[in-house]
C-alpha positions as CSV (number, residue, x, y, z in Angstrom):
1,Y,-30.6,26.4,60.4
2,S,-31.9,28.1,57.3
3,A,-29.4,28.3,54.4
4,D,-29.0,32.1,55.0
5,G,-28.5,31.6,58.7
6,T,-31.3,34.0,59.7
7,T,-33.5,31.5,61.4
8,F,-33.3,28.0,63.0
9,V,-35.9,25.4,64.0
10,T,-36.0,23.2,67.1
11,S,-38.1,20.4,68.4
12,G,-38.1,19.4,72.1
13,G,-39.4,16.6,74.3
14,D,-42.8,18.2,74.4
15,G,-43.2,17.6,70.6
16,A,-43.5,21.3,69.8
17,V,-41.7,22.6,66.6
18,R,-40.5,26.2,67.0
19,I,-39.0,28.8,64.6
20,W,-36.4,31.1,66.1
21,D,-34.7,34.3,65.1
22,A,-31.0,33.4,64.9
23,A,-29.8,37.0,65.5
24,N,-31.4,37.6,68.8
25,G,-32.8,34.2,69.9
26,T,-36.5,35.3,70.0
27,L,-39.3,32.9,69.2
28,V,-40.8,33.7,65.8
29,R,-43.5,31.1,65.7
30,E,-44.7,27.8,67.2
31,L,-46.1,25.5,64.6
32,A,-49.6,24.1,64.9
33,H,-49.5,20.6,66.4
34,P,-51.4,17.8,64.7
35,R,-54.4,16.4,66.5
36,G,-53.9,13.4,68.7
37,K,-50.8,12.3,70.7
38,P,-47.8,14.7,70.4
39,Q,-44.9,13.3,68.4
40,R,-41.3,13.1,69.4
41,Y,-39.6,14.4,66.3
42,G,-36.1,13.2,65.5
43,R,-35.2,15.2,62.3
44,L,-36.1,18.5,60.8
45,A,-35.9,20.0,57.3
46,M,-36.6,23.2,55.4
47,P,-36.0,24.3,51.7
48,L,-33.8,27.2,50.8
49,D,-36.7,29.7,50.6
50,R,-37.7,28.9,54.2
51,K,-41.4,28.7,53.3
52,L,-41.9,25.1,54.6
53,I,-40.8,23.2,57.7
54,A,-40.9,19.4,58.0
55,A,-40.3,17.1,61.0
56,I,-40.3,13.3,61.2
57,D,-40.8,11.3,64.4
58,I,-37.9,9.3,66.0
59,K,-39.3,6.0,64.7
60,G,-39.9,7.2,61.2
61,D,-43.6,6.5,61.2
62,V,-44.9,9.9,60.3
63,A,-43.7,13.2,59.0
64,H,-45.5,16.5,59.2
65,V,-45.1,19.6,57.0
66,W,-46.1,23.1,57.9
67,D,-46.4,26.5,56.2
68,A,-43.5,28.4,57.9
69,V,-45.2,31.8,57.4
70,T,-48.7,30.9,58.9
71,G,-47.7,28.0,61.0
72,S,-50.6,25.9,59.6
73,L,-50.2,22.1,59.0
74,L,-50.1,21.3,55.2
75,A,-49.4,17.6,55.0
76,E,-49.0,14.4,56.9
77,V,-46.8,11.7,55.3
78,R,-46.9,8.2,56.7
79,N,-44.3,5.5,56.3
80,D,-46.0,2.1,56.8
81,D,-42.7,0.3,56.7
82,A,-40.8,2.4,59.2
83,A,-37.6,0.8,60.6
84,E,-36.5,3.4,63.1
85,S,-34.1,5.1,60.7
86,P,-36.0,8.4,59.8
87,A,-34.8,10.8,57.1
88,I,-36.5,13.7,55.3
89,A,-35.3,16.3,52.8
90,F,-36.6,19.1,50.6
91,S,-35.3,19.8,47.1
92,S,-33.5,23.2,47.0
93,D,-36.5,24.9,45.2
94,G,-39.0,23.3,47.7
95,R,-40.8,21.5,44.8
96,W,-40.0,17.9,46.1
97,F,-40.2,16.4,49.6
98,A,-38.7,13.0,50.3
99,S,-39.3,10.8,53.4
100,T,-38.2,7.4,54.6
101,G,-38.6,5.5,57.8
102,G,-35.6,3.4,57.0
103,K,-37.0,1.3,54.1
104,N,-38.8,2.7,51.1
105,V,-38.5,6.3,50.1
106,R,-41.7,8.3,49.2
107,V,-41.3,11.5,47.1
108,F,-44.1,14.0,47.0
109,D,-44.8,17.0,44.8
110,T,-45.3,19.9,47.3
111,R,-47.6,21.8,45.0
112,T,-50.3,19.2,45.5
113,W,-48.9,16.9,48.2
114,K,-49.6,13.9,46.0
115,L,-47.2,11.0,45.9
116,A,-45.0,11.4,42.8
117,F,-43.1,8.1,43.1
118,T,-41.7,5.5,45.5
119,I,-38.2,4.0,45.6
120,G,-38.9,0.5,46.9
121,E,-37.1,-2.7,47.7
122,H,-34.4,-0.9,49.6
123,R,-33.6,-0.2,53.2
124,I,-32.8,3.4,52.7
125,R,-31.5,5.2,55.8
126,R,-30.0,8.4,54.4
127,L,-31.1,10.8,51.6
128,V,-30.3,14.3,50.3
129,F,-31.2,16.4,47.3
130,D,-28.8,17.9,44.8
131,P,-28.7,21.6,45.7
132,T,-28.4,22.5,42.0
133,G,-31.2,20.4,40.5
134,P,-33.8,17.7,40.9
135,R,-31.7,14.7,41.8
136,L,-31.8,12.6,45.0
137,L,-28.9,10.7,46.6
138,T,-29.6,7.7,48.8
139,G,-27.6,5.4,51.0
140,D,-29.1,2.2,52.5
141,A,-28.5,-0.4,55.2
142,T,-26.8,-2.8,52.7
143,G,-24.2,-0.3,51.6
144,D,-26.0,0.6,48.4
145,V,-25.5,4.2,47.1
146,A,-27.5,5.6,44.2
147,V,-28.6,8.8,42.4
148,W,-32.3,9.1,41.3
149,A,-34.2,11.4,39.0
150,M,-37.6,12.9,40.0
151,N,-39.5,10.2,38.2
152,G,-38.1,7.3,40.2
153,V,-35.5,6.3,37.6
154,R,-32.1,5.4,38.9
155,L,-29.5,7.6,37.2
156,Q,-26.4,6.2,38.8
157,H,-25.7,3.1,40.9
158,L,-22.5,4.2,42.7
159,R,-22.1,1.3,45.1
160,E,-24.0,-2.0,45.4
161,S,-23.0,-3.4,48.8
162,G,-20.9,-3.0,51.9
163,E,-21.3,-1.7,55.4
164,P,-24.5,0.4,56.1
165,I,-24.4,3.9,54.9
166,D,-24.7,6.5,57.7
167,A,-24.1,9.8,55.9
168,V,-24.5,11.1,52.3
169,A,-24.0,14.6,50.8
170,F,-23.8,16.6,47.6
171,A,-21.1,19.2,47.1
172,P,-22.7,22.7,46.9
173,D,-22.1,22.9,43.2
174,G,-23.6,19.4,42.6
175,Q,-20.4,18.1,41.0
176,L,-19.4,15.6,43.7
177,V,-21.3,13.2,46.0
178,I,-20.0,11.5,49.2
179,A,-21.0,8.6,51.3
180,A,-19.7,7.4,54.6
181,S,-20.3,3.9,56.0
182,R,-20.4,2.0,59.3
183,D,-16.8,0.8,58.9
184,G,-15.4,4.3,58.6
185,A,-14.9,4.3,54.9
186,V,-15.6,7.5,52.9
187,Q,-16.1,7.5,49.1
188,I,-16.5,10.3,46.7
189,W,-17.9,10.1,43.1
190,H,-18.8,12.2,40.1
191,P,-22.7,11.9,40.1
192,D,-22.9,12.4,36.3
193,S,-20.4,9.8,35.2
194,G,-20.5,7.6,38.3
195,K,-16.7,7.6,38.4
196,L,-15.1,7.0,41.8
197,I,-12.8,9.9,42.6
198,S,-11.5,9.2,46.0
199,Q,-11.8,6.7,48.9
200,F,-10.2,6.7,52.3
201,N,-10.8,5.6,55.9
202,P,-9.9,8.4,58.3
203,R,-11.3,6.8,61.5
204,R,-11.6,3.0,61.0
205,S,-14.8,3.2,63.1
206,K,-18.4,4.2,62.6
207,I,-19.0,7.6,61.0
């Protein structure tokens, strides 16, 4: 769903990515498909202004980005080190796009679609942007959780090891971050100070 709830985007088994009107369920636009074999997309993303739509295939090999207004394909982002854990995200202002296939993260400037920086030597499975500013939260397969600036500098190293991270999120005001891991543990930090605020295990099983 778009942040304002007016539209939503789907991708089915045919590989088509479609934009729908949430109020009446009518098809707004079908996005132009890249040439070659149709992709089976596993995750979708859009920025707050709804001007872009992105989708990454289920293996994490390739992500495509479209102009949501015209339906034209803008960029193709490949992950040469895909590990079948795809994740994509836009910054809230649409300026930055991050993609991972389950290992390194590649961050692109959407004004030019040039690679801005890479976060390497990690098996990053989950990522999300701060809704209030240009920061990226990541969680990886070794339990590492970190906050990054938009130049590839790590701002906070919140957790170094543990069970694989399966979910990460920023609070809407950007003042808290949360990570949930394979063993059911949930931890919450202040992203500025790196201080651990709370931890609990509500399920004692995979989140």
